[in-house]
C-alpha positions in Angstrom: 35.3 -7.4 -3.1 36.8 -5.2 -5.7 35.3 -1.7 -5.7 34.5 -1.5 -9.4 32.8 -4.9 -9.3 30.7 -3.7 -6.4 29.9 -0.4 -8.2 28.8 -2.5 -11.3 26.7 -4.8 -9.1 24.9 -1.8 -7.5 24.3 0.0 -10.8 22.5 -3.1 -12.0 20.2 -2.5 -9.1 19.7 1.2 -9.9 16.0 0.9 -10.0 15.9 -0.8 -6.6 18.4 1.3 -4.5 19.0 5.0 -4.0 21.7 5.5 -6.6 22.7 8.9 -5.1 24.2 7.0 -2.2 26.3 4.6 -4.4 29.7 5.8 -3.1 28.5 5.3 0.5 27.3 1.9 -0.4 30.6 0.9 -2.2 32.6 2.1 0.8 30.5 0.1 3.2 30.1 -3.0 1.1 33.7 -3.3 0.3 34.4 -4.0 4.0 31.7 -6.8 4.0 32.3 -10.4 3.1 31.4 -11.2 -0.6 28.8 -13.9 0.4 27.1 -11.4 2.7 27.0 -8.8 -0.2 25.4 -11.4 -2.5 23.0 -12.3 0.2 22.0 -8.6 0.8 21.6 -8.1 -3.0 19.4 -11.1 -3.0 17.1 -9.6 -0.4 16.6 -6.4 -2.3 12.9 -5.6 -2.9 12.0 -5.0 -6.5 10.7 -1.4 -7.1 8.5 -2.6 -10.0 6.8 -5.1 -7.9 6.1 -2.3 -5.3 4.6 -0.2 -8.1 2.4 -3.0 -9.4 1.3 -3.9 -5.9 0.4 -0.3 -5.5 -1.6 0.0 -8.6 -3.6 -3.2 -8.3 -3.8 -3.7 -4.5 -2.8 -0.3 -3.1 -6.1 0.3 -1.3 -5.4 -2.8 0.7 -1.9 -1.8 1.6 -0.2 -4.7 -0.1 2.6 -2.4 -1.5 3.4 -1.2 2.0 3.3 -4.7 3.5 5.7 -5.8 0.7 8.3 -3.2 1.7 7.9 -3.7 5.4 6.0 -0.5 6.2 3.2 -2.2 8.3 1.8 1.0 10.0 1.4 2.6 6.7 -0.2 -0.4 5.2 -2.7 -0.6 8.1 -3.5 3.1 7.5 -4.7 2.0 4.0 -6.2 -1.5 4.9 -8.4 -0.4 7.9 -10.4 2.3 6.2 -10.9 0.0 3.2 -12.3 -2.7 5.5 -14.5 -0.1 7.3 -15.8 1.2 4.0 -16.7 -2.2 2.7 -18.5 -3.2 6.0 -20.5 0.1 5.9 -21.5 -0.6 2.3 -22.7 -4.1 3.2 -24.7 -3.0 6.1 -26.2 -0.1 4.1 -27.0 -2.5 1.2 -28.8 -5.0 3.6 -30.8 -2.2 5.2 -31.7 -0.9 1.8 -32.8 -4.4 0.7 -35.0 -4.5 3.8 -36.6 -1.2 2.8 -37.1 -2.4 -0.8 -38.7 -5.6 0.2 -41.2 -3.7 2.4 -42.3 -1.2 -0.2 -46.0 -0.6 -0.6 -46.4 0.5 -4.2 -43.9 3.3 -4.7 -43.9 4.6 -1.2 -41.8 3.9 1.9 -43.9 2.9 4.9 -43.3 5.0 8.1 -41.9 2.0 9.9 -39.2 1.6 7.2 -38.1 5.2 7.0 -35.5 5.0 9.8 -33.6 2.0 8.1 -33.8 3.9 4.8 -32.3 7.1 6.3 -29.6 5.0 8.1 -28.7 3.2 4.9 -28.3 6.4 2.9 -26.2 7.9 5.7 -24.0 4.7 5.7 -23.6 4.9 2.0 -22.6 8.6 2.4 -20.0 7.9 5.1 -18.6 5.0 3.0 -18.3 7.3 0.1 -16.3 9.8 2.1 -14.1 7.1 3.3 -13.7 5.8 -0.2 -12.6 9.3 -1.4 -10.0 9.4 1.5 -8.8 5.8 0.5 -8.5 6.8 -3.1 -6.6 10.0 -2.5 -4.3 8.3 0.0 -3.8 5.4 -2.3 -2.7 7.6 -5.3 -0.4 9.8 -3.2 1.1 6.8 -1.4 1.8 4.8 -4.6 4.7 7.1 -5.6 6.0 7.3 -2.0 6.1 3.5 -1.9 8.4 3.3 -4.9 10.7 5.8 -3.3 10.6 4.0 0.0 11.6 0.7 -1.6 14.8 2.3 -2.8 15.5 3.9 0.6 14.7 0.7 2.5 16.9 -1.4 0.2 19.8 1.1 0.6 19.4 1.1 4.4 19.3 -2.7 4.4 22.5 -2.9 2.4 24.2 -0.4 4.7 23.3 -2.5 7.7 25.1 -5.6 6.4 
């Protein structure tokens, strides 16, 4: 494939590949069959899609699953699941306490579930803070990783 044509094709993908490595990509892809080049370009992941997945579903790790970073995705998904399970358990315990209220006081036999539910809400809150901070920091990293992974994929053709 002609080098200028390859360069133009790669420049169209400037949002999705590491454009600083364009010379390396052109040199490599000029040795690859044209149908393989088009196949590789077709497999390029969209950076905008990664960013949108990160914004809307980042705490579930969807952005990292999209670009193939399964371990990083699980580092986001597992704490989110744990946080939600803790919140449900804490809510159920709190509802047990609320249904057993006598007037405005908590009976002694319902004090342990009340303390456990507050503790679980606290732990879930801490996990939620971790998930939120990790989600925000990882969102920009996912965008850069998309470009890096796409470039590496094209260099492996």
